[in-house]
N, C-alpha and C positions, 0 to 999 in steps of 0.2 A: 814387515812382516813380526819383526820383535818388537818395531815400535807402538805397537799397541798392546802387547803385553808388557811394554817399561811401561807404559801410559797407567795402562790396570793398576801396574803393583804398585805404582807411587799416587794414585788413587784409595788402592785399600789401606796402604800405610799411615795415610792422610785421616782416612777415619779410622783407623784402629789407634790413632794417637787422638784422635778426638775424644773419642767413646772412651779411652784410660783417665782421660781428664776428666768425663764426666763421673766415673767413678771413682777418682779420688776426691773431686768435689762431694759428693752424695756421703762417701765414707767419711769425711772429716765432717758434715752433717749430723750422722748420723752419732757420733763420736759427741759431737758438743752436746747432741741433746742427750744423750745416756749421763754425762756427766753432771748436765743440768739436773736430770731427774734422780739418778742413783746414787751421787756423790753429795750431795747434803745433806744434812740434818733432818729430821721428822718435823719440824716447824719450816723449814726452806720447801722441804715434798710438801708438804700441807700446804703452803702459801703457794709454790708453783700450780697445784693443782685446782687448789681455789681461782685463783687466775683464769686457769684453761678452763675452769667450769662456766667462772663469770662470763671468759668471753665466747662460751657455747652459747652461754644464755640469752647474752647479748646479739649474739650472731641468729638464735632462734627466733627470739622477738624480732630483729631486721626482718630476716626470714616470713615470718607472720604477717608483720608490715606489708611487706612487698606482696607477699600470696594475696594479701587484702586487695593491696589494690592493683594487682592483676587482677584480679576477680571481678572487682567493679569495672573495668578496662573493658574486661571479657563480655561482662554484661552489656555495660553500656553498647557494646561491638554488634553482638548477640541483637541490642533491640533497634540497633541503628537497621541489622540487616534485617530485620522482620519490617521494621519501613520501609525499607527499600525494597521486601517482597509486595506489601503493601501495595505502596504507589505502583511496582509494574504490573503486580496484577489489575489494577484500578486502570493501568495506562493499557494494560491489553483487553480489560473489559469495554474500555471505550474505544479502541478502534477497534476491535473486532464491531462497535455497535454502528463504528463513523463508517466500516467495510459494508454492512450490513445496509446501512444507508446508503450508500452509494449504488447500492446493486438496486435495492427497489427503486430508487431515483431512476437508474439506467433501464431498468426495466418497464416504469412508467413513462419515461421518454419513449423508449422503442414500442409501446403501446399506443401511445400518444401519435406518435409516427405512423404506425399501420393504418389507425385510424383514418390519420388526416392524408394518406396514401388513398387508403380505401375512398375517403371521401370524394378526393380530388379526380380517382378514376369512374366512380356513380357520376359525379358531376359531370364528366366528359362523356360517360356514356348517354347520361340522361340529353345531353345539349347536342350531342352527336344524331340522338336519334331524333331530337327537337327538328335540327338543320333539317334530315331526312324528310321528317312528317311535312315540316313546312315549303321543301324542294316539291313534294306532292301535291302539296296543297295550290305552289305554285303554281305546277304543270298543268292541273285540273281546271285552275280558273283561266289560264294562258288558254287552254282548250277550250273551256265554255265561252270565252271574249271570243276566240276564233270561230266558234258554232255563231254566235250571238250576231259577229261581225257578217260570217255568210249567209247566215238567216235574213240579217238587213239587207245586204246587197241583192240577195234573191229578192227580198217582198221589193225592195228599190226598183231591180228591173223590173217587178211584176207590177207596181203600179205604174211607175211608165210604160209599159206597154198596155195596160189598162187606160192612161191618161191619152195615152196614141190612140188605142181606140175608139176612147168617147169620142176624142177630137176627132175621128174618121167620121164615126158616126153625128155627132153634129156637123158638122159639113153633108155627110147625105141628105141629114133631114132638111140641111137650109137649102141644098139643090134642088131636095122633092118638094120643100113648099115652094120653091120662087117658081 
């Protein structure tokens, strides 16, 4: 329990020492600046202020140049961003047109598929109806042929009977004539 407190005290002492050192360094630097500025004669003070003023102007010129460079870079970046936005918008437009074309092609494909399916079904229905009609006609013709065959058989039988009757009549006539 005492150890953490002792560690904290040691850490606090180290921080206090570092702060004291920083304060001493800053105090020493301030004293040096005061000596340079206030303890010289007017000519030396004027020269110091002139140097400071010159340094400020140089820094201001450098800052202005850097600001201009930065402004130019920002403008170039903004142009690039605008170009990218234009390209992205163009790409999005092309993609939308492509998707629209795909949808139209799919709709056309579906429409053609439906039309082909309907044509196929209609063809199959007509084919089936024609087959039924052909089968009916075939049955009618078979029935007609059967009737013709029956009629021919009956006629043949009648002819045979008539021939037999004629033959019998011819014999009777021969018998009566003789």
